[in-house]
C-alpha positions in Angstrom: 6.9 19.6 29.9 4.0 19.1 29.9 1.6 20.9 33.5 -1.5 19.1 34.7 -2.7 22.2 35.5 -5.8 23.8 33.1 -4.2 26.9 32.5 -7.7 29.0 32.2 -9.6 27.5 35.3 -6.3 27.6 37.4 -6.5 31.4 36.3 -11.1 31.2 36.8 -10.0 30.5 40.2 -7.5 32.8 41.1 -10.5 36.0 40.3 -13.0 34.3 42.6 -10.0 35.4 45.1 -10.3 38.5 45.4 -10.3 40.0 48.9 -8.7 37.9 52.4 -12.4 37.4 53.1 -12.3 35.1 50.0 -12.3 31.4 50.6 -9.3 30.8 51.8 -6.9 31.1 48.5 -5.3 27.6 50.2 -8.8 26.1 49.0 -9.2 26.5 45.1 -5.8 26.6 44.5 -2.9 23.8 45.6 0.1 24.4 46.7 1.9 21.2 43.9 -0.1 23.9 41.3 1.2 26.5 42.0 4.4 24.4 41.8 3.2 23.6 38.2 3.0 26.8 37.0 6.5 27.8 38.6 7.6 25.7 36.0 5.3 26.2 33.3 6.3 30.0 33.4 10.1 29.4 33.6 9.6 27.0 31.0 7.9 30.1 28.8 10.2 32.9 30.5 13.6 31.0 29.7 11.9 29.8 25.5 12.0 33.9 24.9 14.9 35.7 24.4 16.6 37.6 27.1 15.5 40.4 25.0 12.0 40.8 24.0 9.9 43.6 21.8 6.4 44.7 22.3 3.9 45.7 20.9 1.7 48.2 21.4 -0.2 49.8 22.7 0.5 48.4 26.0 -0.5 48.8 28.9 2.9 49.7 31.3 2.8 49.1 35.4 5.2 49.5 37.8 5.1 47.6 41.4 2.4 45.7 42.8 4.1 44.5 46.4 0.9 42.0 47.1 -1.5 44.2 46.3 -4.3 41.9 45.0 -7.0 44.3 44.9 -5.4 46.7 43.3 -3.6 44.4 40.4 -7.3 43.6 40.0 -8.2 47.2 39.2 -6.2 47.4 36.6 -7.5 45.1 34.8 -11.1 45.7 35.0 -9.5 50.0 34.1 -7.4 48.5 31.2 -8.7 45.3 30.6 -7.6 41.4 31.1 -5.8 40.4 29.1 -5.1 38.8 26.1 -8.1 42.4 25.5 -4.8 44.9 26.0 -1.3 43.7 25.9 0.8 44.4 29.8 4.7 45.0 30.9 4.7 44.6 34.6 7.8 45.8 35.6 8.6 43.8 38.8 8.4 44.3 42.7 4.8 42.0 42.9 5.4 40.5 46.4 6.6 41.7 49.9 4.1 44.3 51.8 0.6 43.2 50.5 -2.0 41.3 52.3 -1.9 38.9 48.7 1.2 38.3 47.7 0.8 34.2 46.0 -2.9 35.6 44.6 -0.7 38.3 42.9 2.8 36.4 42.1 0.4 33.1 41.0 -2.7 35.7 38.3 0.8 37.0 36.0 2.3 33.4 36.3 -0.3 32.5 35.1 -1.3 35.2 32.5 2.7 35.1 31.1 1.5 31.2 30.4 -2.0 31.5 29.0 -0.7 34.6 26.0 3.6 34.3 26.0 3.9 37.3 23.0 1.5 39.6 24.9 1.7 39.4 28.7 5.5 40.4 30.2 6.6 39.8 33.6 10.0 41.8 34.5 12.3 40.6 37.7 12.5 43.0 40.2 13.7 43.0 43.4 11.7 42.4 45.5 12.0 38.7 43.0 15.5 38.3 44.9 15.5 36.1 47.9 16.8 39.0 49.6 14.8 41.4 50.2 11.0 39.4 49.9 12.8 37.2 53.0 12.6 40.1 54.9 10.1 41.9 53.7 6.7 39.7 53.7 6.5 36.9 51.0 9.0 34.3 52.1 6.6 35.0 56.0 3.2 34.3 53.7 4.9 31.2 51.4 5.0 29.8 55.3 2.3 30.9 56.5 -0.5 30.5 53.9 1.3 26.6 52.3 4.3 25.4 53.1 8.4 26.8 53.0 8.7 24.5 49.8 6.4 26.8 47.7 9.2 29.3 49.2 
């Protein structure tokens, strides 16, 4: 499948949204683009082996929980992809104020750098958990239920 999303532009627009006081994500990223990124990221991940080998050096990052500013702080401190290899251990959504930005940026980097950027599924990447702890509500409030 060829995506209609220019992934470099998508990343640039996401990086311009550095906090919730900036222009709303919904003004710079359309729901259809997010749908395309989800599909493309799924295709990239499904095309890789279940057990991946990562190359050192690599930054290993834990729970982000929707804290987009913290995610950007990690990239500022450790270098933005592709200058640094990354392994994210899951729990990208729930609790924080910018959950959609977090998951979108991680998926976009996975698409852009598939062998240097790895994202694992945590327990919060499960419908029964993220419906309870906030991701469902954020999708509904900021976009629509179909995004969820």
